[in-house]
Phi, psi and omega in degrees: 000132174292150173293129184298145173288127190303323187280355175258000175284151176305132186293134179246133180237034180208167178054208179288136177202161179220141177236130184240350184257049184245161180226130173232124179056028178091355181254149172299133179231156182229133178243122175248136179205158175217200186293337183251328187235153165229120183243120173254125184245123178274089184296325184285353179217080173081003193051036175296142171275100182267354175210133174222085192258127172272106193301312185308330178248006183049048192239118176261120180286334185289150176278140170250109177302124186299343180283348180066157184289154166286133171291153188302316183286352179259352185294135178227162179303144179295154181276339184214118181300332179280349181240009190293328178300308179300323184293334181253006191271131184237021182089197178075208189234119181247155171262133183248109191199141353266031183212148172234170181070206197275172183304138178203168177270129184230112178055039180086355179255142174279099183271114184290175181307124179068023175085190186245002183276328189295345182252357190275148167287142180244140173284159189228132178223123174278118181264329181209136180213091182218160175302335182281337184177155176230145182217126180229136178252129178249141182224142174213167178233126178292165185252322184269340178232159187263071180240142167246123187252136179225116181242120175255129180239131189229144171227136178250160185298136175058029179245135177265025185240124168264129177263136180230122170235132188222145175226133175255121179255126176272108180265013175271181182252016176221147174298144183224145175257140185232154158258149182211135178204166173235142196232063177283129180241136190247146182218175176296147014269358174290312180286133173200177180289355173280343186293145179229130180267122176253126178205140183279058175257156177255335188228150170232132180254119187263109180058026180058026182236326188226128173254138180210183185275145171260142359277334182258126181217184181225131178230122179048045173086352182257124182269135185209144174269101183290340183286344177274125185285157184287138176280157184301333182275003179295332184049058186219141174228136180194163174244127170244155177226126180269128182230172178058051177284138180259357176196168186253084174194158170211163176216121177261110190244138167256106186294330179291323178274344181057042183211158182191173178240144182220158178229150176225137179201175181280114184291336180286328179283321181235083189273356177244156173227117178276140180231099178268121175240127183223110182243075177051042180262306190288125178261157184075183183298139005264357194264320183055032175082004186267350186277123166231109185200166175217127173251132182237114199234104170299133188213152177283334188214168168283163174301152174062031180294320178299317183291335179267007178059035174288156179286130179274165172291122188270136170236110184298153174301129183076004184261191179207163172223138188236162181209151170227136181231149164242129178239135191208153172273136175247117183242150173078016179224157181250334181223160182224133185245337176195158178227125184269184188293341180262359180090008180284135188253139174239000000 
């Protein structure tokens, strides 16, 4: 018997289900959901996760940029290669590959800010669509570098954990070095000054200028608990970097809601965590003071690693590199002390 074509299956409005024939802002979109989660993926634009909604509280963790996404038919070339990510950025969760940080030359190509994957369309294949679970594979081919990326996302019944397995294939004839990161950004009403970030780090690097202890440290004589997120009225923007992680996980918790968002990954593959905080600080383009968000980003390197001639993550010609992430909602808790390999929280 041939495998049924998903759109010919009887429509299901309960348990696990997936919808692939949707359009948001002119881009193809895919929705995976079960009893606890609804995850919306903008397949037509980077396979970005633009919604990660915890149903029992009707709470979407992702930030929605007030400027809204550009519709596909309205997209134009960026005015500034150094700011192109921000010009097209509508919040949510992007993949940064094969480069992070600002525009630079990579193997003879001008690689724009945060790489070339976040704006590409991805193909969609449904691997499973049953009440017990749904699985969708997204695939794209980079243009400036010879990579084929394949990302599979899974939801199981009654689970608040999204499983992500990804492989990058080097289809070129030379070995290549990459930077690789994921950029989930969180916003209100989930994000507030009450939120606390739990992570097994020993060090926090402030603006690549000052290293101090995590979570409480001192910079230029001022002591601060860096695990507490900025309140909207702080009028501050900054970059922090968590280093010396003993394990690969974090949980961003809102104690008033007794709910939070967490991630789990291989700390050997992604030994750094970038922490972008923007509390109505940046004036002028592209934020004009409207941005209140925090992005917590597992990464292979710190910014400007290429410029410092650091060793990149190597992908052999004809070879591949893989990664696995868990992204999950944490409910009924105010604090988190550990996360195991299955995403179970203690």
